[in-house]
C-alpha positions in Angstrom: 3.3 4.6 -12.3 4.7 5.7 -15.7 1.7 4.2 -17.4 -0.6 6.2 -15.1 1.2 9.4 -15.9 1.1 8.8 -19.7 -2.6 7.9 -19.4 -3.3 11.2 -17.6 -1.5 13.0 -20.4 -3.6 11.4 -23.1 -6.8 11.9 -21.2 -6.0 15.6 -20.8 -5.1 15.8 -24.5 -8.4 14.2 -25.5 -10.3 16.6 -23.2 -8.6 19.7 -24.6 -9.3 18.5 -28.1 -12.9 17.9 -27.4 -13.4 21.2 -25.6 -12.0 23.1 -28.5 -14.3 21.0 -30.9 -11.4 19.8 -32.9 -11.3 16.5 -34.8 -11.2 13.5 -32.5 -7.7 12.5 -31.2 -6.7 9.0 -32.0 -4.1 7.5 -29.6 -2.6 4.0 -29.8 -0.4 2.6 -27.1 1.8 -0.4 -27.3 1.4 -2.2 -23.9 4.6 -2.3 -22.0 6.3 0.3 -24.1 7.4 3.5 -22.4 6.8 6.7 -24.4 9.3 9.5 -23.5 7.6 12.9 -23.1 9.8 14.4 -25.9 8.4 11.8 -28.3 4.8 13.0 -27.9 4.1 15.2 -30.9 1.2 17.5 -31.8 -1.1 16.2 -34.4 -1.9 19.7 -35.6 -0.6 23.2 -35.1 -3.7 24.2 -33.1 -3.1 21.8 -30.3 0.7 22.3 -30.1 0.3 24.8 -27.2 -1.9 22.3 -25.3 0.6 19.5 -25.7 3.4 21.8 -24.5 1.3 22.6 -21.4 0.5 19.0 -20.8 4.2 18.0 -21.2 5.2 20.6 -18.6 2.6 19.4 -16.1 3.6 15.8 -16.7 7.2 16.6 -16.1 6.3 18.2 -12.7 4.0 15.3 -11.9 6.7 12.8 -12.8 9.2 14.5 -10.5 6.7 14.5 -7.7 5.9 10.8 -8.1 9.6 9.9 -8.3 10.2 11.8 -5.1 7.4 9.9 -3.4 8.8 6.6 -4.6 12.2 7.4 -3.0 10.5 8.0 0.3 10.4 4.9 2.5 7.6 4.6 4.9 8.7 2.4 7.8 5.3 2.0 9.4 1.8 3.5 9.4 0.5 5.6 12.3 -1.4 3.3 14.7 -5.1 3.4 14.9 -6.7 4.5 18.2 -6.7 0.8 19.4 -3.0 0.5 18.5 -3.6 -1.5 15.3 -0.6 -1.2 13.0 -1.6 -3.4 10.1 -1.5 -6.9 8.5 2.0 -8.2 8.0 3.5 -11.2 6.2 5.1 -14.0 8.3 6.8 -17.3 7.7 8.3 -20.2 9.8 11.3 -18.0 10.8 8.8 -15.6 12.5 8.4 -11.8 12.1 7.6 -11.5 15.8 10.0 -14.1 17.4 9.2 -14.1 21.1 6.7 -15.8 23.4 4.8 -17.5 20.6 1.7 -19.1 22.3 -1.5 -20.7 21.3 -4.1 -18.9 23.6 -6.9 -21.1 22.3 -10.5 -20.1 22.1 -10.1 -17.4 24.7 -7.7 -15.2 22.7 -8.5 -11.5 22.8 -6.4 -8.5 22.0 -6.3 -7.7 25.8 -5.0 -11.2 26.6 -2.4 -11.0 23.9 -1.2 -7.6 25.1 -1.0 -9.0 28.7 1.0 -12.0 27.3 3.4 -9.6 25.5 4.1 -7.1 28.3 7.6 -5.8 28.0 7.6 -6.0 24.2 6.6 -3.2 21.8 4.4 -5.3 19.4 1.9 -8.1 19.6 0.7 -10.1 16.6 -2.4 -12.1 16.4 -2.3 -15.1 14.0 -4.4 -18.0 12.8 -7.4 -17.2 15.1 -5.6 -18.4 18.3 -1.9 -17.5 18.3 -0.2 -14.6 20.0 3.3 -13.5 19.1 5.5 -10.8 20.6 8.4 -8.7 19.3 10.2 -5.3 19.3 11.0 -5.0 15.5 8.4 -4.1 12.9 10.2 -2.7 9.9 11.7 -5.6 8.0 11.8 -6.1 4.2 11.3 -9.9 4.7 8.0 -9.2 6.4 6.3 -6.3 4.7 2.9 -4.9 5.4 0.3 -6.6 3.1 -3.3 -5.9 2.2 -5.8 -6.0 5.1 -7.8 -8.6 3.2 -5.0 -11.1 3.9 -5.7 -11.0 7.7 -9.2 -12.4 7.4 -9.7 -14.8 10.3 -11.7 -13.7 13.3 -10.2 -14.2 16.7 -11.6 -17.3 18.5 -12.4 -15.3 21.6 -13.2 -11.9 20.0 -15.2 -12.5 16.8 -15.3 -8.8 15.9 -11.5 -8.6 15.7 -9.3 -10.1 13.0 -6.5 -12.5 14.2 -4.5 -12.7 11.0 -4.5 -16.0 9.1 -1.9 -18.5 8.0 1.5 -16.8 8.2 -0.3 -13.4 8.4 -0.1 -11.3 11.6 -2.6 -8.6 12.7 -0.1 -6.4 14.5 -0.9 -4.1 17.4 1.1 -1.9 19.8 1.3 -3.6 23.2 0.7 -0.1 24.7 -1.6 1.8 22.4 
């Protein structure tokens, strides 16, 4: 995130310089090296005010980003069909109850029926249905949707997770 902030600063600096038709600004970054804001110096007296303004904006942006990074999001709002997201799993199981292979007839509706009395249902490996009440767990984080890439055997237009990947839904949307 710090690289992003520094990159924005340098882009703004280059834009300001070009808008004022000054000499081109040359910037060299050493990959992996953090550059504190107080180390960014004006290359000429004319752009000193611009750099001060950019430093001020970057300080505000940095505070906002750090505030966002401290905020923990437990779970995303469910979609209209109750879909929560794609979550990591392993042999210890994220959703630990009523693990069943529903075979080629698996659908979200059948999995929800199977998991009545639980809060969440997970569809995994095209044919498996898992049930549970706990979603927020550091061991089983939400992962990219592309990881849940296997169509359900009985509902081809719906993703049923993949190997140790759960497509998780609310039992009652």
